C-alpha positions as CSV (number, residue, x, y, z in Angstrom):
1,X,16.8,-15.8,102.8
2,X,16.4,-17.7,105.0
3,X,13.2,-20.5,105.5
4,X,11.8,-19.3,108.2
5,X,9.3,-22.5,110.0
6,X,5.4,-21.3,110.4
7,X,5.5,-21.3,114.2
8,X,1.9,-22.2,115.9
9,X,0.1,-19.5,117.3
10,X,-2.5,-19.3,119.9
11,X,-6.3,-17.6,118.9
12,X,-6.8,-15.6,117.0
13,X,-4.5,-15.8,113.8
14,X,-5.0,-14.8,110.5
15,X,-7.2,-17.3,107.7
16,X,-7.4,-16.3,105.1
17,X,-7.5,-13.4,101.9
18,X,-10.1,-11.3,102.6
19,X,-10.3,-8.7,100.7
20,X,-8.5,-5.2,99.4
21,X,-10.3,-1.9,98.3
22,X,-9.1,-0.6,95.5
23,X,-9.2,3.8,95.1
24,X,-9.4,4.0,91.5
25,X,-10.0,6.9,89.2
26,X,-13.1,5.9,87.2
27,X,-15.2,3.2,88.3
28,X,-16.8,2.6,85.5
29,X,-14.1,1.6,83.5
30,X,-12.3,-0.6,86.0
31,X,-15.5,-2.8,87.2
32,X,-15.3,-2.9,83.2
33,X,-12.0,-4.5,83.4
34,X,-12.4,-6.2,86.2
35,X,-15.7,-7.8,85.4
36,X,-15.3,-8.3,81.7
37,X,-11.0,-9.1,81.3
38,X,-10.9,-10.8,83.7
39,X,-14.4,-13.0,85.0
40,X,-14.9,-11.3,88.5
41,X,-18.6,-11.1,89.7
42,X,-20.1,-8.4,91.4
43,X,-21.5,-9.2,94.7
44,X,-23.8,-8.2,96.8
45,X,-21.9,-5.5,99.9
46,X,-22.6,-3.4,102.6
47,X,-22.0,0.6,102.1
48,X,-19.3,1.8,103.0
49,X,-19.4,3.6,106.5
50,X,-18.7,6.9,105.3
51,X,-21.3,6.6,102.6
52,X,-19.4,6.8,100.0
53,X,-20.5,4.6,96.4
54,X,-18.5,0.9,95.9
55,X,-18.4,-2.1,94.2
56,X,-17.7,-5.4,95.6
57,X,-16.9,-8.5,93.9
58,X,-17.1,-12.0,95.0
59,X,-12.7,-12.7,93.8
60,X,-12.1,-10.5,98.0
61,X,-12.4,-7.3,96.3
62,X,-13.8,-3.8,96.1
63,X,-13.5,-0.8,94.1
64,X,-14.3,3.1,95.0
65,X,-13.5,6.2,93.4
66,X,-11.0,8.7,94.0
67,X,-8.5,8.0,93.1
68,X,-6.2,11.1,93.1
69,X,-3.5,11.3,89.5
70,X,0.1,10.2,91.8
71,X,-1.8,8.5,94.6
72,X,-0.3,4.6,94.5
73,X,-2.4,3.1,97.8
74,X,-1.2,-1.2,96.5
75,X,1.8,-2.7,95.2
76,X,0.2,-5.8,92.9
77,X,-2.4,-7.9,94.0
78,X,-2.5,-11.7,93.4
79,X,-5.0,-13.6,92.2
80,X,-5.1,-17.6,91.2
81,X,-7.0,-18.5,88.0
82,X,-7.5,-21.6,86.1
83,X,-6.2,-21.4,82.5
84,X,-3.2,-18.3,82.7
85,X,-2.4,-19.0,79.4
86,X,-6.0,-18.8,77.6
87,X,-6.4,-15.6,80.1
88,X,-2.6,-14.1,78.7
89,X,-3.8,-14.4,75.0
90,X,-7.3,-12.6,75.4
91,X,-5.9,-9.7,78.1
92,X,-2.6,-9.3,75.0
93,X,-6.1,-9.6,72.3
94,X,-7.7,-6.8,74.0
95,X,-4.4,-5.3,74.4
96,X,-3.7,-5.2,77.8
97,X,-0.4,-3.3,79.3
98,X,2.4,-6.5,80.1
99,X,4.8,-5.7,83.2
100,X,5.5,-9.3,82.4
101,X,4.9,-12.0,80.3
102,X,4.4,-15.6,80.9
103,X,6.7,-17.0,83.7
104,X,7.5,-18.9,86.9
105,X,6.8,-17.3,89.9
106,X,6.2,-18.2,93.6
107,X,2.8,-20.0,93.2
108,X,3.2,-21.4,89.1
109,X,3.1,-19.7,85.6
110,X,2.2,-15.8,86.1
111,X,1.8,-13.3,84.0
112,X,1.7,-9.0,85.4
113,X,-0.7,-6.7,83.8
114,X,-1.9,-3.5,84.2
115,X,-5.4,-2.5,85.4
116,X,-7.1,0.8,84.1
117,X,-6.0,2.8,86.6
118,X,-2.3,1.2,86.2
119,X,-2.4,-1.2,89.2
120,X,-0.2,-4.5,89.0
121,X,-2.3,-7.6,89.2
122,X,-0.3,-10.9,89.7
123,X,-2.2,-13.6,87.6
124,X,-0.8,-17.7,87.7
125,X,-1.9,-20.6,87.8
126,X,-1.0,-23.2,90.2
127,X,0.6,-26.7,89.6
128,X,2.8,-25.1,86.4
129,X,5.8,-24.7,85.1
130,X,7.0,-22.5,81.3
131,X,8.9,-25.4,80.5
132,X,6.1,-27.8,81.6
133,X,3.7,-25.6,79.1
134,X,6.9,-24.9,76.4
135,X,7.2,-21.4,76.9
136,X,10.2,-19.6,77.8
137,X,10.4,-18.3,81.2
138,X,10.2,-14.1,80.3
């Protein structure tokens, strides 16, 4: 893959990740996963235009119920974390499914886990590699 220099673009332009709305099968179970296992913070939010109840998080995602079996809307979502190894250990203890354990990802030391609906969640810590922390890259 060739590296392409990022051209300077005229206004308007995208500044950063805003949010992602995830449709989930069980809203309570998913809220519990993101708050108790990943440390997300619920934030106030305006209601959806169509009136559906949803939960928004300060970390940039919101959850809404209504996901049908076999329907996948998102490949994965990614979040920078401050201590990926400690989070990994806690998620293992909580028996969270891992798509991939600690490894060198594009942004740093990375894991991929499943949320309660099987959505792939990438968690990474910048500035670290598996070799630096004595982990075997898998």
